[in-house]
C-alpha positions as CSV (number, residue, x, y, z in Angstrom):
1,M,-5.4,-11.8,0.3
2,P,-2.1,-9.9,-0.3
3,R,0.9,-11.8,-1.5
4,I,4.0,-10.9,0.5
5,H,7.4,-12.3,-0.2
6,P,9.1,-13.9,2.8
7,T,12.1,-11.5,2.6
8,A,9.8,-8.4,2.8
9,Q,9.5,-6.5,6.1
10,V,6.0,-5.2,6.6
11,D,5.1,-3.4,9.8
12,P,2.1,-4.9,11.5
13,R,0.5,-1.4,11.6
14,A,0.5,-1.1,7.8
15,E,-2.8,-1.6,6.0
16,I,-2.4,-3.9,3.0
17,E,-5.5,-4.5,1.0
18,E,-6.7,-7.4,-1.1
19,G,-4.6,-8.4,-4.1
20,V,-1.5,-6.4,-3.2
21,V,1.8,-8.0,-4.2
22,I,4.9,-7.1,-2.2
23,G,8.1,-8.4,-3.7
24,P,11.4,-9.4,-2.3
25,Y,13.2,-7.2,0.2
26,C,10.6,-4.5,0.3
27,V,10.3,-2.5,3.6
28,I,6.9,-1.2,4.5
29,G,6.6,1.1,7.5
30,P,3.8,1.9,9.9
31,E,1.1,4.4,8.8
32,V,1.2,3.1,5.3
33,R,-1.9,2.1,3.4
34,I,-1.7,0.2,0.1
35,G,-4.8,-0.1,-2.0
36,K,-6.1,-3.2,-3.9
37,N,-4.1,-4.9,-6.6
38,T,-1.1,-2.6,-6.3
39,I,2.3,-4.3,-7.1
40,L,5.6,-3.5,-5.4
41,K,8.2,-5.4,-7.4
42,S,11.3,-5.5,-5.2
43,H,13.5,-3.5,-2.8
44,C,10.9,-0.8,-2.3
45,V,10.9,1.4,0.8
46,I,7.5,2.9,1.7
47,A,7.6,5.1,4.8
48,G,4.6,6.8,6.3
49,P,2.2,8.4,6.7
50,T,1.6,7.3,3.0
51,I,-1.6,6.4,1.3
52,I,-1.3,4.5,-2.0
53,G,-4.4,3.8,-4.1
54,E,-5.3,0.8,-6.3
55,R,-3.7,-0.9,-9.2
56,N,-0.4,1.0,-9.1
57,E,2.8,-0.6,-10.3
58,I,5.9,0.3,-8.3
59,G,9.3,-0.7,-9.6
60,P,12.5,-1.8,-7.9
61,F,14.3,0.4,-5.5
62,V,11.6,3.1,-5.3
63,T,11.4,5.2,-2.1
64,L,8.1,6.7,-1.2
65,G,7.0,8.8,1.8
66,E,10.3,9.5,3.4
67,A,10.8,12.8,5.3
68,P,11.0,15.9,3.2
69,Q,14.5,17.3,2.4
70,H,13.9,20.6,4.2
71,L,15.9,22.1,7.0
72,A,12.8,23.4,8.7
73,Y,11.2,20.0,8.9
74,R,10.8,18.9,12.5
75,N,9.3,15.4,12.1
76,E,5.7,16.7,11.9
77,P,3.1,14.1,10.8
78,T,2.8,15.2,7.1
79,R,1.9,12.7,4.4
80,L,2.2,11.4,0.8
81,V,-1.0,10.6,-1.1
82,I,-0.8,8.6,-4.4
83,G,-3.9,7.9,-6.5
84,D,-4.8,4.9,-8.7
85,E,-3.2,3.2,-11.8
86,N,0.1,5.0,-11.6
87,V,3.4,3.5,-12.9
88,I,6.4,4.4,-10.8
89,R,9.7,3.0,-12.2
90,E,13.1,2.2,-10.8
91,Y,14.8,4.5,-8.3
92,V,12.0,7.0,-8.2
93,S,11.8,9.1,-4.9
94,V,8.7,11.0,-3.7
95,H,8.8,12.8,-0.3
96,R,6.1,13.7,2.1
97,G,4.9,17.4,2.6
98,T,5.9,20.0,5.1
99,M,4.0,22.2,7.5
100,L,5.2,25.2,5.4
101,D,2.5,24.2,2.9
102,Q,-0.6,22.0,3.1
103,G,1.4,19.2,4.7
104,E,0.9,16.8,1.8
105,T,2.6,15.7,-1.4
106,K,0.0,14.4,-3.8
107,I,0.2,12.4,-7.1
108,G,-3.1,11.9,-9.0
109,N,-4.2,9.0,-11.2
110,R,-2.6,7.3,-14.2
111,C,0.7,9.2,-13.9
112,Y,3.9,7.7,-15.3
113,L,7.1,8.5,-13.3
114,M,10.1,7.0,-15.2
115,A,13.4,5.9,-13.7
116,Y,15.4,8.2,-11.4
117,T,12.7,10.9,-11.2
118,H,12.2,12.9,-8.0
119,V,9.1,14.6,-6.7
120,G,10.0,17.0,-3.9
121,H,8.0,17.8,-0.8
122,D,4.6,19.5,-1.1
123,C,4.3,18.9,-4.9
124,I,0.9,18.3,-6.4
125,L,0.7,16.3,-9.7
126,E,-2.7,16.1,-11.3
127,D,-3.8,13.1,-13.4
128,E,-1.8,11.6,-16.4
129,V,1.4,13.5,-15.8
130,I,4.5,12.0,-17.4
131,L,8.0,12.6,-15.9
132,T,10.6,11.1,-18.2
133,N,13.9,9.7,-16.8
134,A,15.8,11.9,-14.3
135,T,13.3,14.7,-14.2
136,H,13.4,16.5,-10.8
137,L,10.7,18.7,-9.3
138,G,11.7,21.0,-6.4
139,G,9.4,21.5,-3.5
140,H,5.9,23.1,-3.8
141,V,5.7,22.5,-7.6
142,R,2.1,22.3,-9.0
143,V,1.7,20.3,-12.2
144,G,-1.6,20.3,-14.3
145,S,-3.1,17.3,-15.8
146,G,-1.5,15.8,-18.9
147,A,1.7,17.7,-18.6
148,V,4.8,16.0,-20.0
149,F,8.5,16.4,-19.0
150,G,11.3,15.3,-21.2
151,G,14.4,13.6,-19.7
152,G,16.6,15.5,-17.4
153,A,14.2,18.4,-16.9
154,F,14.5,20.4,-13.7
155,V,11.8,22.6,-12.1
156,H,12.5,25.2,-9.4
157,Q,10.6,25.4,-6.2
158,F,7.1,27.0,-6.2
159,C,6.8,26.9,-10.0
160,R,3.4,26.0,-11.6
161,I,3.2,23.9,-14.8
162,G,-0.1,24.2,-16.6
163,E,-2.2,21.4,-18.0
164,L,-0.9,19.7,-21.2
165,A,2.3,21.8,-21.1
166,F,5.4,20.2,-22.5
167,I,8.8,20.7,-20.8
168,S,11.5,19.6,-23.3
169,G,14.4,17.4,-22.2
170,M,17.3,19.1,-20.4
171,T,15.2,22.2,-19.7
172,G,15.6,24.3,-16.5
173,V,12.3,25.8,-15.5
174,D,12.5,28.7,-13.1
175,K,9.1,30.4,-13.9
176,D,5.6,29.2,-14.3
177,V,4.8,27.5,-17.7
178,P,1.2,28.2,-18.9
179,P,-1.0,25.4,-20.1
180,F,-0.7,24.1,-23.6
181,F,2.7,25.7,-24.2
182,R,6.0,24.0,-25.0
183,V,9.3,25.3,-23.5
184,F,12.9,24.5,-23.9
185,G,16.3,25.7,-22.7
186,I,18.1,26.8,-19.6
187,P,16.4,28.9,-18.4
188,A,13.2,27.8,-20.1
189,R,11.9,29.8,-23.1
190,I,8.7,29.5,-25.0
191,A,9.1,27.2,-28.1
192,G,5.5,27.2,-29.3
193,L,2.4,25.2,-28.6
194,N,2.4,21.6,-27.5
195,L,0.9,20.6,-30.8
196,V,1.5,16.9,-30.5
197,G,0.0,16.7,-27.1
198,L,-3.0,18.8,-28.0
199,K,-3.8,16.8,-31.2
200,R,-3.5,13.6,-29.3
201,R,-6.1,14.9,-26.8
202,G,-8.5,15.7,-29.6
203,F,-8.2,19.5,-29.7
204,S,-10.0,20.8,-32.7
205,S,-8.4,22.9,-35.5
206,E,-10.3,25.9,-34.2
207,D,-8.9,25.3,-30.7
208,L,-5.4,25.2,-32.1
209,R,-6.0,28.4,-34.1
210,Q,-7.3,30.3,-31.0
211,L,-4.4,29.1,-28.9
212,S,-1.9,30.1,-31.6
213,K,-3.4,33.6,-31.6
214,A,-3.3,33.7,-27.8
215,L,0.3,32.7,-27.8
216,K,1.2,35.5,-30.2
217,I,-0.5,38.0,-27.9
218,Y,1.2,36.4,-24.9
219,L,4.7,37.0,-26.4
220,Q,4.1,40.7,-27.0
221,E,6.1,43.3,-25.2
222,A,3.3,44.1,-22.7
223,T,2.4,43.5,-19.1
224,L,0.7,40.2,-18.1
225,D,-2.4,42.2,-17.2
226,E,-2.5,43.8,-20.7
227,V,-2.0,40.4,-22.3
228,I,-4.9,38.9,-20.3
229,R,-7.2,41.8,-21.3
230,E,-6.2,41.5,-25.0
231,I,-6.8,37.8,-25.1
232,R,-10.2,38.2,-23.5
233,T,-11.2,41.1,-25.7
234,R,-10.0,39.8,-29.0
235,L,-10.5,36.0,-28.6
236,G,-13.0,35.6,-25.8
237,E,-12.7,32.9,-23.0
238,E,-14.3,29.8,-24.4
239,G,-12.8,26.3,-24.6
240,P,-9.1,26.1,-23.8
241,L,-8.8,29.9,-23.6
242,A,-10.7,29.7,-20.3
243,A,-8.0,27.4,-18.8
244,L,-5.2,29.6,-20.1
245,L,-6.7,32.8,-18.7
246,S,-7.5,31.2,-15.4
247,F,-3.8,30.1,-15.1
248,L,-2.5,33.5,-16.0
249,E,-4.8,35.3,-13.5
250,A,-4.0,32.9,-10.6
251,P,-1.4,33.9,-7.9
252,S,2.2,33.2,-8.8
253,R,5.3,33.1,-6.7
254,R,7.7,32.9,-9.6
255,G,6.1,34.8,-12.5
256,C,5.5,33.3,-15.9
257,V,7.9,32.4,-18.7
258,R,7.5,35.2,-21.2
259,K,10.6,35.1,-23.5
260,K,10.5,33.2,-26.8
261,L,13.2,30.7,-27.8
262,T,15.3,32.2,-30.5
């Protein structure tokens, strides 16, 4: 049975599964589904349609599933979907999608959203993404698995962030960041590989050597198509190079960060 504090307001149309804990002064709207053993600590507002998976920890004063902050939104039935085992800390806000995209904002599994972070409408976060305090993602941002954002990072609408990329604190991202790279500055510039993250994930020394060579090619004065061809010709497309090449070849609204931090 769920445990619901007597001061909480839970709409009778909400679906609350076994083991859920809803703390003091939480407000749960209709069309909300909360999975098993998820904990809402206090003063949370969950609007719908929103689906929250199992074993999530949601801190005080979090707002999930409110309408997108978009002037074209006309109260369409878009939604927010959150996976399992995420930690969402104090004052985080995550908004539903819009019909200008897929109509869905999505957060994967085992993500960690620290205090005051914001995930805008139509964003997609894959698994194990970390947003450090006061990180803000504009609408339609795509974030690959294992990417990490330092405190106070801002990401422009429609940008893509590759898997295991590292966005340093106080960075302003206005272009796509390829996987495995580290960026810093306003606007963001390439600062090298995310060596700490890659080593923690068990990347081999050979993987790191190949990515380092690929990064040198990437930073050359050449078109992106020429860079892709040279990486594939000189280094191949095995292991992490396959993910890098796939990202570079995918459609992009913003273009990729190409300049090096000096």
